[in-house]
N, C-alpha and C positions, 0 to 999 in steps of 0.2 A: 394392493393389501385390503383396501376398503371393499372391493368387490368380493374377495374371498370371505371376509367377515360376514357380509351380506348373505352370501350363499349358505354358510354354516348356520346362521341364524334362521333363515327361511326353511332349511332342511330339518332343523330340530324343533321348530315350533310345533306345538300340540295341534293347534287349529289353524291360526293365521296370526299375522303381526300387523297392527296398524301402523301408519306412518309416524305417529307419535311414539310408539313403543320402538320403532326402528331408530328414530332420531336419538332417543335417550339410552338405548341399550346396545347399539351396534357401533363398534369402535370406527371412527373416521368421519361420522356425521355430526359429532358434537362440535366440530370446528366451523360448522356453517354459521355465518355471522347473523343470519335472519331466517325466519320461516320460509320466505321466498327462495333464499339461496338454497336451503335444504330441499325444497320442493324441486328445483332444477336439477340438483345434484342426484336426488334419488330417481327422478324420471329418467335421466341420462343412464344412470347405472342399470335400471331395470330393463331399458332398451338394449343396453349393451349385453346383459346376460341372455336376453332372448335371442339376439343376434348370434351368441355363441352357442346356441342350442340348449340352453337352460331353461326348462318350462317354469317360468314365473307365473302363477295364477292369481287372478284377482278374485277375492272372496267378498261378495256382497251381502252384508248381514241384513239388508232390507230396511235399514233405518237411515239415520243421519249419514252424510257422507264421511264424517270423521270415523265411522264404524267400519269402513271398507278395510278389508285386510288383504294381506299378500302371504303366499306360501309357495313352495316348490312342489310340484307334483312328483312324489317320490317314485311312484310306479314307472313314470316316464324317464325319470332322472337316474334311477338305481343302476349300479354297475353290475354286470352279469358276473358269474363265477370267474375267478381269477386262476389261471392255470399257467405258471410261469416255469420255464425251464430254468435250471441252475444257472446258466450263463445269463439269461435275462434278469433273474434276480440279483446276479452279481453286478450287472450294469446299474440297476437301481440302487445297490448298496453304495457303489461308487459315487452315484449322483447325490446320495445322502450325505457322504463325507464332504462333498463340495458345498452344500448348504448347511454350514455349521454356525450361522449367525444365530444369536439368542432368540430372534423373533420367530424362528422356524424350527429350532432344534427339537423342542418337545413334540410337536406334531409329527415330524419326520421319524422320530424314535418310535412314537406309537404306531405309525404306518408300517414300519419295517417289522415291529414285533408281531402285528396282525399278519403280515405276509409270511413270516417264519412259521407261525402257528398254523398257516394253511398248508405247510408241507415243504417249503423250501429248505434244503439241508445245507450243512456247512460246506459241501462241495461247491456251493455257489461262489465262495470266496476265491477259489482257485482261478476263476475266469478273469479276476481283475488283479491278480497278485502283482505287486510292484507298480500299480498305477494310482497310487493315493494322490488326489488332487491337492494343490497348495495355493489356496486363495483365502486371504485374511476375511474376518468378519465384514458383513456389508455395512453396519452401522445404521444410526438413526436417519441419515439422509436418504436411504434407499427407498423407503415407502413413499414419502411425499414426491420424490422425483419420479417414480414409477406412475403415480397417479397424475402428475402434471403431463408426463408423456402421453398417457391414454387420452387425457382431456385436451391436448395441444394447447397447454396453457403455460405462460412463462412463469419463471421462478426468480426469486431473489435470495442470495445467501452471502455470508461472510467467508472469504476464502484466504487462506495463508499460503503464500508462494514459498515453495521449498528453497528456491535459489537465493531469495533475499530476505525471507521471513516476514515480508510485508503483508499486512492484513487490509483487505479492501472488500468493499460491497460489490457484488457482482449481479447482473441482471442477464438471464440466459433463457433462450428458447430451447428446451431439452428435446433432443431427437431420440437418443436411445442410450442404454447403459451397457457397458462391455466390461469384461474381466480380462486383463492381461498381466502376465508376469507378476502374479501375486497380489494384484490390487484391482479395486473397482473404480471405473471412470464413467462420467456422464458426458456425453458428446452433444454439442448443440451450437447455436448461434449466440455469441456474445454481442449483445446490443451496444455496449460501449465501444468495443474494439471493432465492430462492424465486420466480424470475420468468424468463421467456424473455430471452436476451441475444444479442448478436452480438459476436464477437471477431475482430479482424483478425489474420491468421496472422503478419504480419510483426512484430507486437508480443509473440508468444509467445517466451520465452526459455527455452533449455535443452530438454530432451526432454519430449514428450508421453507420458504413461504411462497404461496402461489400469488401471482399478481395479474391483474387484468382479466380479460373474459376468456372462457373456453373457446377453442377453435380460432385462437388469434393468429395462428401460423401454420403453414403446411411443412411437413416433414419431407426433406428430399428423398426421391425415389431411390437414388443411389448414394450411400454414405461410405466414404473411403476411410474405414476404421483404421487400418494400418498406418495410413498416412497421418491421420490426426493424432494417433498415439506414438508416432515416431519410429514405428516398426519397419516402415518402407526404407530401404537403404542401410538398415542396421546389419552388421556383418553376420553372414550366415555361411553355409558351405555344406560339405559332406563329411560326416563323422565316420571314422573307420573304428569299428567296435569288435572286440573279441568277447563272445558270448557263450556261456556254458550250454552245452547242447540241450535243446527242448525247453529252454527258458527265454524270457523277454519276447514273447510272441508278438507284442504290439510293435516292437522295434523291428522284428524280423519282417513284418507285413509291409513295412515302408521301405525295405532295402532296395537299392538299385544297383545295376551293374556298373562297371567303370565307364560305359558310355552313356549313362544316365537313364537307362531303361530299367524295367523290373529285373531284379537280380536274385540269384540263389545265394543261400548261405555257403560261404567258402568252407574248407575242411581243414581241421587240425592246425597246421603250422603255416597258414597262408599269409606270410609277409614278415618283414623285419621286425623283431621285437614282440611278435604276438605269442601269447602263451600257449603251450602245447595243450592239445585236448579240447580247444575251443573253436567255434565257428566264427570266421572273420566276415562281417558284413559291412556294407556301405549304406549309411542312412543320411538323407538330406535333412538339413535343419535350417530355420529362418533366424532364430535368436539364441545366442549362447546361453543366456540365463534360463530360458524356458527348456532348452535341450539338457542343460546340466541338471535342472530339477527332475526332470523325468528320468534321466539315466542314473542319477544318485539313488533313486528310489529302488532300483534293483540290486543295490549294495555290491557285493563282490561277484555277482552273477555276470555283470558286464564291465569290461576293462576298455578304457577309451585309449585307442592307439594314436589318435590324432583328430583334428588339428591341435596344437599345444594349448591354446587358449581355452578350448573346451575341456581338455583333460584337466588343466589347472582348476577350472571352475568346478568340475566334479570332485576333485581331490579336496577343495576347500570345504565342500558341502559334507563330504564324508568324514572329515576331521572335525568339523563342527558337530555333526551328529554324535561322534564318538565321545565329545566332551559335553554333550547335551547343551549346546549353545546355538546361536543363530548364526548363519553363514556370515562371513566378514563383509561380503559384497551385498548382502541382502538389505542392509541399512540403507545404502545408497541407490541400489538396484535401478529402478527406472525413474527416479525423481530427476534424472538427467536426461530422460528420453526427449528427443528434440521436438516431438509432436505435442507435448503437454503444455498447458497454459503457463507453467512455471518457466519453461525455457523459451517460449516465444515472446515473452515480455508483455 
């Protein structure tokens, strides 16, 4: 987040910004405990932006070193004309729904408004009908954790375990952030438990503080996200779905035949209990909760024929939507996931 703030400031400066102006006006640098700490932080961020291909220029005013300024070369950085197809704009709109946290909502809304003004029509929404993402707000812990991951710096925070309600201080080497089953998690190495752990961001209380020096640890080349979040070994299977013709294209694209290979939509009355006039397809799924969230988004366009636990989960969500309430099992959802910190103890 600090890097993004720095880019915005350097793009919008009239001439250039000195280090002192950056420290006092760019969000994220005010936390530096000393001038030396700010100097290291800024130099690291400047190098990172250049590595990413963002042309940060040094402007020498010809006087004292304090007058040296910085800006981004807008000619080299400017984006060319954007010409999006309706489907491409639809995908961007879907991503915007995903990022509904208060820290990003305003900027995303402005960006989509500008893209619509450039000519993307309402037909774009048809490309992603029924695919509304369901991830809760990121929260205040997200920004500091993302900065710590980039700097490979350990963090400390207070964490409330869902299973016991116990609140303890944790010190973690953060590796990455992942979204699963409606929540955000930070994955990393728990220094006290001396083992990899996953922590749900919504259970972090108070501020996340960076501790120690940058570059203090190496992130593993391979991180088994599903194992850490307890998804591996969770019950999955193949869903039998009765779908209204020409609807739910995303589900149809993942359909398989009875032998597990790519499959075609069945016709009309393909199977016991299937509604007439619908295509019957078989779609693999890994997690009941995630599959139910997606299928329920299509409302009555998709009927679950089996397995029973998936059908029940979808029915609960549809009934909850009808009474404008939260799903009964959403409250507990994956607080019981075996891979999270709460369950591994």
